[in-house]
C-alpha beads as a LAMMPS data file, in Angstrom:
LAMMPS data file: protein, C-alpha beads

165 atoms
164 bonds

1 atom types
1 bond types

-500.0 500.0 xlo xhi
-500.0 500.0 ylo yhi
-500.0 500.0 zlo zhi

Masses

1 110.0

Atoms # bond

1 1 1 -269.624 223.358 -374.144
2 1 1 -272.352 225.849 -375.336
3 1 1 -275.505 226.412 -373.519
4 1 1 -277.980 224.211 -375.104
5 1 1 -280.687 224.989 -372.722
6 1 1 -281.108 228.496 -374.586
7 1 1 -280.839 229.729 -377.760
8 1 1 -280.454 233.096 -379.560
9 1 1 -283.423 234.731 -381.166
10 1 1 -283.957 237.947 -382.898
11 1 1 -287.139 239.698 -382.444
12 1 1 -287.854 241.433 -385.690
13 1 1 -289.978 244.149 -384.094
14 1 1 -287.469 245.226 -381.637
15 1 1 -284.238 244.409 -383.267
16 1 1 -283.059 243.074 -380.020
17 1 1 -281.383 239.644 -379.082
18 1 1 -282.948 237.678 -376.310
19 1 1 -282.656 234.298 -375.009
20 1 1 -285.590 231.567 -374.700
21 1 1 -285.709 228.351 -373.011
22 1 1 -285.195 225.427 -375.427
23 1 1 -287.228 222.167 -374.837
24 1 1 -288.519 219.621 -377.332
25 1 1 -291.151 217.001 -376.774
26 1 1 -291.546 216.256 -380.343
27 1 1 -289.770 213.943 -382.308
28 1 1 -290.906 215.246 -385.551
29 1 1 -288.682 218.273 -385.791
30 1 1 -285.121 217.799 -386.585
31 1 1 -284.156 219.991 -383.578
32 1 1 -280.918 220.255 -382.026
33 1 1 -280.207 217.873 -378.824
34 1 1 -276.719 217.971 -378.075
35 1 1 -274.001 219.696 -379.333
36 1 1 -270.028 218.844 -378.626
37 1 1 -267.369 220.909 -379.653
38 1 1 -263.683 220.126 -380.147
39 1 1 -260.870 221.583 -381.895
40 1 1 -261.785 219.383 -385.116
41 1 1 -265.052 220.637 -385.188
42 1 1 -268.579 220.110 -383.869
43 1 1 -270.942 217.375 -383.518
44 1 1 -274.826 217.827 -382.912
45 1 1 -277.215 215.068 -382.221
46 1 1 -281.135 215.588 -383.452
47 1 1 -283.740 214.784 -380.784
48 1 1 -285.295 212.505 -383.179
49 1 1 -281.976 210.516 -382.944
50 1 1 -282.372 210.313 -379.408
51 1 1 -285.908 209.321 -379.771
52 1 1 -284.845 206.594 -382.085
53 1 1 -282.432 205.253 -379.652
54 1 1 -284.863 205.190 -376.904
55 1 1 -287.466 203.113 -379.433
56 1 1 -284.964 200.840 -380.334
57 1 1 -283.623 200.256 -376.525
58 1 1 -287.097 199.346 -375.522
59 1 1 -288.089 197.076 -378.268
60 1 1 -284.548 194.985 -377.223
61 1 1 -286.353 194.139 -373.870
62 1 1 -288.338 190.788 -373.762
63 1 1 -291.687 191.265 -372.973
64 1 1 -292.197 194.706 -375.086
65 1 1 -294.202 193.751 -377.965
66 1 1 -294.457 197.072 -379.392
67 1 1 -294.477 200.929 -378.684
68 1 1 -297.510 202.923 -379.708
69 1 1 -298.576 206.352 -379.912
70 1 1 -301.466 207.727 -377.782
71 1 1 -304.250 209.965 -378.288
72 1 1 -306.322 210.647 -381.640
73 1 1 -303.958 213.027 -383.173
74 1 1 -301.005 210.626 -382.661
75 1 1 -303.097 207.578 -383.848
76 1 1 -303.620 209.699 -387.326
77 1 1 -299.991 210.328 -387.373
78 1 1 -298.970 206.755 -386.626
79 1 1 -301.445 205.797 -389.432
80 1 1 -299.860 207.922 -392.018
81 1 1 -296.551 206.380 -391.028
82 1 1 -297.562 203.223 -391.647
83 1 1 -299.145 203.831 -394.812
84 1 1 -296.300 205.986 -396.219
85 1 1 -293.818 203.346 -395.204
86 1 1 -292.303 206.064 -392.723
87 1 1 -289.507 205.418 -389.879
88 1 1 -291.271 203.898 -386.788
89 1 1 -288.422 203.452 -384.513
90 1 1 -289.443 206.595 -382.486
91 1 1 -293.084 206.049 -382.253
92 1 1 -294.669 206.134 -379.242
93 1 1 -291.674 207.939 -377.733
94 1 1 -291.470 211.631 -376.488
95 1 1 -287.928 213.064 -375.412
96 1 1 -287.266 216.358 -373.399
97 1 1 -283.581 216.954 -374.135
98 1 1 -281.313 219.499 -372.240
99 1 1 -277.671 220.453 -372.521
100 1 1 -276.515 217.151 -370.660
101 1 1 -279.673 215.566 -369.687
102 1 1 -282.719 214.021 -371.092
103 1 1 -286.180 212.739 -369.761
104 1 1 -288.253 210.057 -371.810
105 1 1 -291.794 209.126 -371.751
106 1 1 -292.863 206.010 -373.782
107 1 1 -296.060 204.050 -374.424
108 1 1 -295.670 200.119 -374.610
109 1 1 -297.784 197.215 -375.457
110 1 1 -296.726 194.414 -373.265
111 1 1 -296.639 191.156 -373.907
112 1 1 -299.181 188.752 -371.823
113 1 1 -297.998 186.918 -369.000
114 1 1 -295.036 188.973 -368.120
115 1 1 -293.944 190.838 -365.120
116 1 1 -294.906 194.499 -366.084
117 1 1 -292.974 196.165 -363.336
118 1 1 -289.696 193.661 -364.027
119 1 1 -290.232 194.859 -367.638
120 1 1 -290.465 198.464 -367.065
121 1 1 -287.395 198.224 -364.817
122 1 1 -285.476 196.353 -367.578
123 1 1 -286.526 199.096 -370.310
124 1 1 -285.190 201.919 -368.090
125 1 1 -281.982 200.203 -367.439
126 1 1 -281.348 199.685 -371.174
127 1 1 -282.688 203.166 -372.267
128 1 1 -280.524 204.802 -369.665
129 1 1 -277.459 202.647 -370.776
130 1 1 -277.986 203.085 -374.367
131 1 1 -278.656 206.824 -374.506
132 1 1 -275.543 207.571 -372.125
133 1 1 -273.195 205.128 -374.217
134 1 1 -274.389 206.608 -377.625
135 1 1 -274.940 210.390 -376.813
136 1 1 -273.125 211.083 -373.302
137 1 1 -276.402 212.202 -372.194
138 1 1 -277.894 211.309 -368.453
139 1 1 -281.380 209.949 -368.725
140 1 1 -282.856 211.507 -365.390
141 1 1 -286.488 209.714 -365.820
142 1 1 -288.213 207.453 -367.980
143 1 1 -292.077 207.326 -367.672
144 1 1 -293.578 204.165 -369.053
145 1 1 -296.993 203.932 -369.701
146 1 1 -298.209 200.364 -370.578
147 1 1 -301.302 200.922 -372.827
148 1 1 -302.045 197.611 -373.876
149 1 1 -301.453 193.677 -373.835
150 1 1 -300.552 191.747 -376.467
151 1 1 -302.052 188.306 -376.613
152 1 1 -300.003 185.936 -379.246
153 1 1 -303.090 183.563 -379.701
154 1 1 -305.253 186.281 -380.740
155 1 1 -302.839 186.953 -384.017
156 1 1 -304.526 186.462 -387.145
157 1 1 -304.085 182.902 -388.770
158 1 1 -301.261 182.402 -391.239
159 1 1 -302.494 181.925 -394.611
160 1 1 -303.131 178.591 -395.583
161 1 1 -302.281 176.939 -398.700
162 1 1 -305.432 177.122 -401.068
163 1 1 -306.786 173.732 -400.985
164 1 1 -306.980 173.717 -404.735
165 1 1 -304.135 174.546 -407.214

Bonds

1 1 1 2
2 1 2 3
3 1 3 4
4 1 4 5
5 1 5 6
6 1 6 7
7 1 7 8
8 1 8 9
9 1 9 10
10 1 10 11
11 1 11 12
12 1 12 13
13 1 13 14
14 1 14 15
15 1 15 16
16 1 16 17
17 1 17 18
18 1 18 19
19 1 19 20
20 1 20 21
21 1 21 22
22 1 22 23
23 1 23 24
24 1 24 25
25 1 25 26
26 1 26 27
27 1 27 28
28 1 28 29
29 1 29 30
30 1 30 31
31 1 31 32
32 1 32 33
33 1 33 34
34 1 34 35
35 1 35 36
36 1 36 37
37 1 37 38
38 1 38 39
39 1 39 40
40 1 40 41
41 1 41 42
42 1 42 43
43 1 43 44
44 1 44 45
45 1 45 46
46 1 46 47
47 1 47 48
48 1 48 49
49 1 49 50
50 1 50 51
51 1 51 52
52 1 52 53
53 1 53 54
54 1 54 55
55 1 55 56
56 1 56 57
57 1 57 58
58 1 58 59
59 1 59 60
60 1 60 61
61 1 61 62
62 1 62 63
63 1 63 64
64 1 64 65
65 1 65 66
66 1 66 67
67 1 67 68
68 1 68 69
69 1 69 70
70 1 70 71
71 1 71 72
72 1 72 73
73 1 73 74
74 1 74 75
75 1 75 76
76 1 76 77
77 1 77 78
78 1 78 79
79 1 79 80
80 1 80 81
81 1 81 82
82 1 82 83
83 1 83 84
84 1 84 85
85 1 85 86
86 1 86 87
87 1 87 88
88 1 88 89
89 1 89 90
90 1 90 91
91 1 91 92
92 1 92 93
93 1 93 94
94 1 94 95
95 1 95 96
96 1 96 97
97 1 97 98
98 1 98 99
99 1 99 100
100 1 100 101
101 1 101 102
102 1 102 103
103 1 103 104
104 1 104 105
105 1 105 106
106 1 106 107
107 1 107 108
108 1 108 109
109 1 109 110
110 1 110 111
111 1 111 112
112 1 112 113
113 1 113 114
114 1 114 115
115 1 115 116
116 1 116 117
117 1 117 118
118 1 118 119
119 1 119 120
120 1 120 121
121 1 121 122
122 1 122 123
123 1 123 124
124 1 124 125
125 1 125 126
126 1 126 127
127 1 127 128
128 1 128 129
129 1 129 130
130 1 130 131
131 1 131 132
132 1 132 133
133 1 133 134
134 1 134 135
135 1 135 136
136 1 136 137
137 1 137 138
138 1 138 139
139 1 139 140
140 1 140 141
141 1 141 142
142 1 142 143
143 1 143 144
144 1 144 145
145 1 145 146
146 1 146 147
147 1 147 148
148 1 148 149
149 1 149 150
150 1 150 151
151 1 151 152
152 1 152 153
153 1 153 154
154 1 154 155
155 1 155 156
156 1 156 157
157 1 157 158
158 1 158 159
159 1 159 160
160 1 160 161
161 1 161 162
162 1 162 163
163 1 163 164
164 1 164 165
């Protein structure tokens, strides 16, 4: 398997090749996360794919209401994604992917009344299992920030039928 921790780059000023570390924390750029080579060809899995797997796996756990971005820049990016109808599956997820391992950071909104430590542990297990099964990566850590609680009774009331038709 090729070394994915570094990639070849060419410096146009010196015309020499050097190796630089490859680490990605953004899920926006379609960078190479995992590459497998067989006699029949290559398979590349982008970091954004790993981030989407993480986002979906986290949302599968009961007690997770949603994943959210954090910070002012992330809030604007999240708003832009919602307005344009973009893919939100990786929202609130940051991945750092190496050749064989990955580290995950995510921000969740938990449902009020659930045991947050139990939900966090279930999220970790599900992410580790899904990423391993789908990509072959070993997830070394899953850092979870519970940034808010969801209260179902505070949800906006459903549109009622008009009294007059």
